[in-house]
C-alpha positions as CSV (number, residue, x, y, z in Angstrom):
1,M,-9.3,12.6,9.4
2,T,-9.7,16.4,8.9
3,E,-7.9,17.0,12.2
4,L,-4.7,15.5,10.7
5,R,-4.0,18.6,8.7
6,D,-3.3,20.6,11.8
7,A,-2.2,17.8,14.0
8,R,1.2,18.1,15.7
9,M,2.8,14.9,16.8
10,S,6.2,13.4,17.4
11,R,7.9,10.9,15.2
12,V,7.0,8.1,17.6
13,Q,3.4,9.2,17.5
14,F,3.5,9.2,13.8
15,F,4.8,5.6,13.7
16,R,1.9,4.6,15.9
17,M,-0.5,6.0,13.4
18,M,0.6,5.9,9.9
19,G,3.3,4.5,7.7
20,G,4.1,3.3,4.2
21,L,3.5,-0.1,2.7
22,A,6.5,-0.9,0.7
23,V,4.7,-3.2,-1.5
24,A,1.0,-2.4,-1.7
25,A,0.5,-2.3,-5.3
26,A,1.4,-4.2,-8.3
27,A,-0.5,-6.3,-10.8
28,T,0.2,-7.2,-14.3
29,A,2.5,-5.1,-16.5
30,C,0.6,-2.5,-18.5
31,S,1.6,0.6,-20.2
32,T,0.4,3.7,-22.0
33,K,2.8,5.7,-24.1
34,P,2.0,9.1,-25.6
35,Q,3.5,10.1,-28.9
36,A,7.0,11.5,-28.6
37,T,5.9,14.6,-30.3
38,G,2.7,16.5,-29.9
39,S,1.0,19.9,-30.4
40,T,2.1,22.8,-28.3
41,G,-0.9,24.7,-29.2
42,Q,1.0,26.5,-32.0
43,G,1.5,23.4,-34.2
44,Q,5.1,22.8,-33.0
45,A,6.6,19.6,-31.7
46,S,6.6,19.0,-28.0
47,A,9.7,20.4,-26.3
48,V,10.0,17.7,-23.6
49,E,9.0,14.1,-23.1
50,L,9.1,12.8,-19.6
51,R,9.3,9.1,-18.7
52,F,7.5,7.6,-15.7
53,V,7.7,4.1,-14.5
54,G,5.2,3.0,-11.8
55,V,3.2,0.1,-10.4
56,A,-0.2,-0.9,-11.5
57,D,-2.3,0.8,-8.9
58,Q,-0.8,4.2,-10.0
59,K,-2.2,3.8,-13.5
60,A,-5.7,5.1,-12.9
61,P,-4.7,8.3,-11.2
62,M,-1.7,8.9,-13.5
63,D,-3.9,8.4,-16.7
64,E,-6.3,11.1,-15.4
65,L,-3.7,13.5,-14.2
66,V,-1.4,13.1,-17.2
67,A,-4.3,14.1,-19.4
68,A,-5.0,17.1,-17.2
69,Y,-1.3,18.1,-17.4
70,K,-1.4,18.0,-21.2
71,Q,-4.2,20.6,-21.1
72,A,-2.3,22.8,-18.6
73,K,1.1,22.4,-20.2
74,P,0.8,21.1,-23.8
75,G,4.5,21.5,-24.5
76,V,5.3,18.5,-22.3
77,T,4.3,14.9,-22.9
78,L,4.6,12.0,-20.5
79,A,5.4,8.4,-21.5
80,T,4.0,6.2,-18.7
81,S,4.6,2.5,-18.1
82,F,3.5,0.2,-15.2
83,A,5.1,-3.0,-14.1
84,P,4.8,-5.5,-11.3
85,T,6.5,-4.5,-8.1
86,D,9.2,-7.1,-8.1
87,Q,10.3,-5.9,-11.6
88,V,10.3,-2.3,-10.4
89,M,12.3,-3.1,-7.3
90,T,15.1,-4.6,-9.5
91,S,15.0,-2.8,-12.8
92,V,14.3,0.8,-11.8
93,R,16.6,0.6,-8.8
94,T,19.4,-0.6,-11.1
95,Q,18.7,2.2,-13.6
96,L,18.8,4.7,-10.8
97,G,22.2,3.6,-9.7
98,A,23.5,3.5,-13.3
99,G,22.3,7.1,-14.0
100,N,19.9,6.1,-16.8
101,S,16.6,6.1,-14.8
102,P,13.2,7.5,-15.9
103,D,12.6,11.1,-15.1
104,L,9.8,10.2,-12.7
105,H,9.3,6.9,-10.9
106,V,7.5,5.1,-8.2
107,V,8.8,5.7,-4.6
108,Y,7.5,4.0,-1.5
109,P,7.2,6.1,1.7
110,G,9.6,5.7,4.6
111,N,12.0,2.8,4.7
112,G,12.0,-0.9,4.3
113,S,12.4,-1.6,0.5
114,A,14.9,-1.0,-2.2
115,M,12.6,1.6,-3.7
116,S,11.7,3.4,-0.5
117,M,12.2,7.1,0.0
118,D,14.8,6.6,2.8
119,Q,16.9,4.2,0.8
120,I,16.9,6.1,-2.5
121,A,17.3,9.5,-1.0
122,G,20.1,8.3,1.2
123,A,21.9,7.2,-2.0
124,G,21.5,10.7,-3.4
125,L,19.2,9.5,-6.2
126,L,16.1,11.5,-5.4
127,A,15.5,15.1,-6.2
128,D,14.7,17.4,-3.3
129,L,11.1,18.7,-3.6
130,S,11.2,20.9,-0.5
131,D,10.8,24.2,-2.4
132,Q,7.3,23.2,-3.6
133,A,4.3,24.8,-1.9
134,W,2.4,21.6,-1.2
135,T,5.3,20.2,0.9
136,Q,4.6,23.0,3.5
137,T,1.1,21.4,4.1
138,I,2.3,17.9,4.8
139,P,0.7,17.0,8.2
140,T,3.4,17.0,10.9
141,G,2.7,13.4,11.8
142,F,3.3,12.2,8.2
143,K,6.6,14.0,7.6
144,P,8.8,10.9,8.4
145,A,7.2,9.1,5.5
146,F,8.0,12.0,3.1
147,Q,11.2,13.5,4.5
148,K,14.8,12.6,5.2
149,D,17.0,15.0,7.1
150,G,14.2,17.6,6.9
151,K,13.9,17.5,3.1
152,T,11.0,16.2,1.2
153,Y,11.7,13.6,-1.5
154,I,8.4,11.9,-2.3
155,Y,4.9,12.9,-3.4
156,S,2.0,10.9,-2.1
157,A,-1.7,11.8,-2.3
158,G,-2.8,10.3,1.0
159,S,-3.2,7.3,3.2
160,S,-4.7,3.8,2.8
161,V,-5.6,0.9,5.0
162,I,-5.4,-2.9,4.9
163,G,-8.6,-4.8,5.6
164,A,-11.1,-7.3,4.0
165,I,-12.5,-6.3,0.6
166,Y,-15.7,-8.3,0.6
167,N,-18.6,-9.2,-1.7
168,K,-21.8,-8.0,0.0
169,K,-24.0,-10.3,-2.0
170,V,-22.0,-13.4,-1.1
171,F,-22.1,-12.4,2.6
172,Q,-25.9,-11.9,2.5
173,E,-26.5,-15.2,0.7
174,A,-24.4,-17.0,3.3
175,G,-26.5,-15.4,6.1
176,V,-23.8,-13.0,7.3
177,D,-25.7,-9.9,8.4
178,A,-22.8,-7.6,9.4
179,P,-19.0,-7.6,9.2
180,P,-17.3,-9.3,12.2
181,T,-15.7,-7.3,15.0
182,T,-13.7,-10.0,16.8
183,W,-11.5,-12.9,15.7
184,T,-14.0,-15.5,16.9
185,E,-16.7,-13.7,14.9
186,F,-14.4,-13.6,11.9
187,L,-13.9,-17.3,12.0
188,A,-17.6,-17.9,12.3
189,V,-18.2,-15.7,9.2
190,C,-15.6,-17.8,7.3
191,D,-17.3,-21.0,8.4
192,K,-20.7,-19.7,7.1
193,L,-19.1,-18.8,3.8
194,K,-17.5,-22.2,3.5
195,K,-20.8,-24.0,4.2
196,A,-22.4,-21.9,1.5
197,G,-20.0,-23.3,-1.0
198,K,-17.7,-20.3,-1.3
199,A,-14.0,-19.8,-0.6
200,P,-14.2,-17.6,2.4
201,I,-10.9,-15.8,1.6
202,A,-9.3,-15.5,-1.8
203,L,-5.5,-15.5,-1.4
204,G,-3.2,-14.8,-4.4
205,A,0.0,-15.9,-2.7
206,Q,1.8,-16.6,-6.0
207,T,2.1,-12.8,-6.3
208,P,4.8,-12.2,-3.6
209,W,3.6,-8.9,-2.2
210,V,0.1,-10.3,-1.5
211,T,1.6,-12.8,1.0
212,Q,2.3,-10.1,3.6
213,L,-1.2,-8.6,3.8
214,I,-2.8,-11.0,6.2
215,T,0.1,-10.8,8.6
216,Y,0.0,-7.0,8.3
217,A,-3.8,-7.0,9.0
218,L,-3.3,-9.1,12.2
219,V,-0.1,-7.8,13.7
220,P,-1.5,-4.4,14.9
221,S,-3.8,-6.3,17.2
222,T,-1.4,-9.1,18.2
223,V,1.6,-6.9,18.7
224,Y,1.0,-3.1,18.9
225,A,-2.2,-3.1,20.8
226,K,-0.3,-4.8,23.6
227,D,2.9,-2.8,23.2
228,P,2.8,0.3,21.0
229,T,6.6,0.8,21.5
230,F,7.4,-2.6,19.9
231,D,9.3,-1.0,17.0
232,D,11.5,1.0,19.3
233,K,12.3,-2.0,21.5
234,Q,13.0,-4.2,18.4
235,A,15.4,-1.5,17.1
236,A,17.1,-1.5,20.5
237,G,17.5,-5.3,20.5
238,Q,15.1,-5.7,23.4
239,T,12.6,-7.9,21.5
240,S,12.3,-9.7,18.2
241,F,9.8,-11.2,15.7
242,A,10.2,-14.6,17.5
243,K,9.5,-13.2,21.0
244,S,6.4,-11.2,20.1
245,G,2.9,-11.3,18.9
246,W,4.2,-11.9,15.4
247,R,4.1,-15.6,16.4
248,D,0.4,-15.3,17.2
249,A,-0.3,-13.6,13.9
250,M,1.4,-16.4,11.9
251,E,-0.5,-19.0,13.9
252,M,-3.7,-17.3,13.1
253,Y,-2.7,-17.1,9.4
254,L,-2.1,-20.9,9.3
255,E,-5.3,-21.5,11.3
256,L,-7.2,-20.0,8.4
257,Q,-5.5,-22.4,6.0
258,K,-6.0,-25.5,8.3
259,R,-9.7,-24.8,8.5
260,G,-10.0,-24.6,4.7
261,F,-10.8,-20.9,4.6
262,F,-8.5,-20.2,1.6
263,N,-9.0,-21.1,-2.0
264,D,-7.3,-24.2,-3.3
265,K,-3.6,-23.8,-4.0
266,P,-3.0,-20.2,-2.8
267,N,0.7,-20.4,-3.8
268,G,-0.5,-21.0,-7.3
269,T,-3.0,-18.2,-7.4
270,T,-2.2,-14.7,-8.6
271,F,-3.4,-11.3,-7.5
272,E,-5.5,-11.0,-10.7
273,Q,-7.2,-14.4,-9.9
274,Q,-7.8,-13.2,-6.3
275,I,-9.6,-10.1,-7.7
276,S,-11.7,-12.3,-10.0
277,M,-12.8,-14.7,-7.3
278,V,-14.2,-12.0,-5.1
279,A,-15.6,-9.8,-7.8
280,T,-17.5,-12.7,-9.4
281,G,-18.8,-14.2,-6.1
282,K,-16.6,-17.3,-6.1
283,A,-15.0,-16.1,-2.8
284,G,-16.4,-14.0,0.0
285,M,-13.4,-11.7,0.6
286,A,-9.7,-10.9,0.2
287,I,-7.4,-9.3,2.7
288,Q,-6.0,-6.4,0.7
289,V,-4.9,-2.8,0.8
290,S,-7.6,-0.2,0.0
291,A,-5.6,1.2,-2.9
292,V,-6.6,-1.8,-5.0
293,L,-10.3,-1.6,-4.2
294,P,-10.9,0.1,-7.6
295,D,-9.5,-2.9,-9.4
296,F,-11.9,-5.2,-7.6
297,R,-14.8,-2.9,-8.4
298,K,-13.9,-2.8,-12.1
299,A,-14.1,-6.6,-12.2
300,A,-17.4,-6.8,-10.4
301,G,-20.8,-6.8,-12.0
302,S,-21.7,-3.7,-9.9
303,P,-19.1,-1.6,-7.9
304,D,-21.7,-1.3,-5.1
305,D,-21.4,-5.1,-4.5
306,L,-18.0,-4.5,-2.9
307,S,-17.0,-2.9,0.4
308,M,-14.4,-3.2,3.1
309,F,-14.1,-3.8,6.9
310,P,-11.2,-4.0,9.4
311,V,-9.9,-7.5,10.0
312,P,-10.4,-8.1,13.8
313,G,-7.2,-9.7,15.1
314,A,-8.3,-10.0,18.7
315,D,-11.2,-11.5,20.6
316,D,-11.8,-8.3,22.5
317,A,-13.1,-5.7,20.0
318,A,-11.5,-2.9,22.1
319,Q,-8.1,-4.5,21.4
320,V,-8.5,-4.5,17.6
321,W,-6.1,-2.2,15.9
322,I,-5.5,-1.6,12.2
323,P,-2.7,-1.0,9.7
324,A,-2.8,2.3,7.9
325,G,-0.1,4.0,5.8
326,V,0.8,6.7,3.4
327,V,0.1,5.4,-0.2
328,V,2.8,4.6,-2.7
329,G,4.0,7.8,-4.4
330,L,6.5,9.1,-6.9
331,G,9.7,11.1,-7.1
332,A,12.0,12.7,-9.6
333,A,15.4,11.2,-10.4
334,A,18.1,13.5,-9.1
335,K,20.2,12.7,-12.2
336,G,17.4,12.9,-14.7
337,K,17.9,14.8,-17.9
338,N,14.7,16.7,-17.6
339,L,14.8,17.4,-13.9
340,A,13.1,20.8,-13.9
341,E,10.2,19.6,-16.0
342,A,9.9,16.4,-13.8
343,K,9.7,18.6,-10.7
344,A,7.1,20.8,-12.3
345,F,4.9,17.9,-12.9
346,I,5.1,16.9,-9.2
347,D,4.3,20.4,-8.3
348,F,1.2,20.1,-10.4
349,L,0.2,16.9,-8.6
350,G,0.6,18.8,-5.3
351,K,-2.3,21.1,-6.0
352,Q,-5.2,20.3,-3.7
353,E,-7.6,19.5,-6.6
354,N,-5.1,16.9,-7.9
355,I,-4.4,15.4,-4.4
356,N,-8.2,14.9,-4.3
357,R,-8.3,13.4,-7.8
358,W,-5.5,10.9,-7.0
359,A,-6.9,9.9,-3.7
360,K,-10.4,9.4,-5.1
361,A,-9.0,7.2,-7.9
362,I,-7.5,4.7,-5.4
363,A,-10.0,5.0,-2.5
364,A,-7.4,6.8,-0.3
365,I,-7.9,9.4,2.4
366,P,-6.5,12.6,0.9
367,L,-3.2,13.9,2.4
368,T,-4.7,17.3,3.0
369,Q,-8.4,18.1,2.6
370,D,-10.7,20.9,1.6
371,A,-14.4,21.2,0.9
372,S,-14.2,19.2,-2.3
373,S,-12.3,16.3,-0.8
374,T,-14.1,13.0,-0.5
375,I,-13.6,9.8,1.4
376,D,-14.7,6.5,-0.1
377,P,-17.7,5.0,1.8
378,A,-15.9,1.7,1.9
379,V,-13.2,3.0,4.2
380,Q,-15.4,4.9,6.5
381,S,-15.5,2.0,9.0
382,F,-11.7,2.4,9.4
383,L,-11.7,6.1,10.4
384,P,-12.6,5.6,14.1
385,F,-9.4,3.5,14.4
386,T,-7.0,6.1,12.9
387,K,-7.1,8.3,15.9
388,D,-5.3,6.0,18.3
389,K,-5.6,2.4,17.2
390,A,-3.7,2.5,13.9
391,V,0.0,1.6,13.2
392,P,2.1,1.9,10.1
393,F,2.5,-0.8,7.6
394,M,5.1,-3.0,9.3
395,D,8.0,-2.5,6.8
396,Q,7.9,1.3,7.4
397,R,10.3,0.9,10.3
398,W,12.3,-2.1,9.3
399,P,16.0,-1.0,9.2
400,N,16.8,-2.4,5.7
401,A,15.4,-3.8,2.5
402,E,16.2,-7.4,3.5
403,V,13.3,-8.2,5.8
404,Q,10.4,-7.8,3.4
405,P,11.4,-10.3,0.7
406,V,12.2,-12.8,3.5
407,H,8.7,-12.2,4.9
408,F,7.3,-12.9,1.4
409,A,9.3,-16.2,1.1
410,V,8.6,-17.6,4.6
411,I,4.8,-17.0,4.2
412,Q,4.9,-19.0,0.9
413,D,6.9,-21.7,2.6
414,L,4.5,-21.8,5.6
415,L,1.6,-22.2,3.3
416,A,3.4,-25.0,1.4
417,G,4.3,-26.8,4.7
418,K,8.0,-26.5,4.0
419,I,8.9,-24.7,7.3
420,K,7.5,-24.2,10.7
421,I,6.7,-20.8,12.4
422,D,9.9,-21.0,14.5
423,E,12.1,-21.1,11.4
424,A,10.1,-18.4,9.6
425,L,10.5,-16.0,12.5
426,Q,14.2,-16.9,12.9
427,K,14.7,-16.1,9.2
428,M,13.0,-12.7,9.6
429,D,15.1,-11.9,12.7
430,E,18.3,-12.7,10.9
431,A,17.3,-10.4,8.0
432,Y,16.4,-7.7,10.5
433,A,19.8,-7.9,12.0
434,K,21.7,-7.4,8.7
C-alpha cells in the first residue's frame, strides 16, 4: 500500500479501489468524560472544553489521542461519548441541523448515510479543513471520500477491509488447515466447522449495521469483478440491484442460512454476542470490518487466536474481489462554539505519528505512511487485492441516505423468511430512485 501515497488516479479509479462504509462501527453505548476543568500547567482552570460524539470503534484511538493532546495542550479538555450508530445517525444529525451539535463528531466518508461527509457538508454543517497541512498529503485516489467541491471536510486515519474474522484454534480443531480461496472451499470449511459442533459463522443481525456485511463481502465478486463500471451504469439508470449480481450475493447469503451455517436466531443476536461467540470458540468466524478486530481480540483468551481472511465470493479464485474503504472519521461542526479549538485538535490528529496511532488501534492501513507505520498482520492477506481487485463499501456511491436502512431491513426480513429476494431487491431499487 505504500504506493498509494503518490498514486494518481481518477475518481472512477478511486471508486474501483476504495470507499467509505457508512456503518462500520458501533457497539454498545459507552462514554468517558474528562472533568470540565483541569490544570493548564499553571494551576488555572481549563480555558476550553470540547465535546466529541462518536461510535464505539473510535473509542480506543480517541482515548489514546485525547490523552496525548492533554499533554501537548493542557489548556483544552475533551469530553468524549460513544453511542450505537443508529443513535448517532438520528440524534447527532438532528443536533447539527438545530445548531446545538457537539464541537467534534463522527463523520462517514463519501456519501450514502445521514452522517456522511457529502450529506453533512452539502448542508453547510461541516467546517472546511483544507488549510491544514495533512490534507495536502491525502492520496489522490482517496480525495472523493474526504472532499466535496475540492474542499476537505473529514479526517480519517486510513482504510479498512471486510472479511472473515476467524478463530484459528477452532479452525485447526475442525481440521481446516488454511483459509478458503473459493466459494466452494468456503462452504466446505463451514461444513467442517458445523460437523465439529461449532457455529461456522456468528451473525449478530439484531444489530442493524451488521446485516450488510455479508452482502458487502460477496458483491465485489458477484458484481464488480464482472462489471467494474456497475456504479456508473446504475447511476445512469442502465442497471439495477435486481438486474445484477446483487441477486447472486443474496442467494449466497441465504444459502449459508439454509445449510445451517449461522448461529441460532441471528435476528435475535447482537454484535456483542457475535464477538463473544468467535472469541470464546463457540463459532468459527464472523464476517466483519477490520476496524472491529481489536474488539474481538480483547474478548479472546489470546489476541493471537484471531486473524482475518478475504471472503471468496466466486468459484474462480482469480475472480475474487474484496471490499475496502476509508475508515469512519470525524469532523468539526461548522456552527460549533469552539470551532478554532476543534479544528486545532483535528490538525493534531493529522500528524503522521497520530495517523499511525489511530490506524494501529483499529487494525487499519494508515492513510499516509512513513518508516514508523505498521500494518496489522491480520490484514496482510488483503493487500494483494487492493491494487486492482478492491471496490468501495457499497454505500459509498449510493445517491442518498435511503438505501442503506432499507438494505438493513430487507436482510433481516430475508433471514426471518418474511420476504423473497425479488421483493428485497425491488425495495432497494425503489430507495435508490428517491
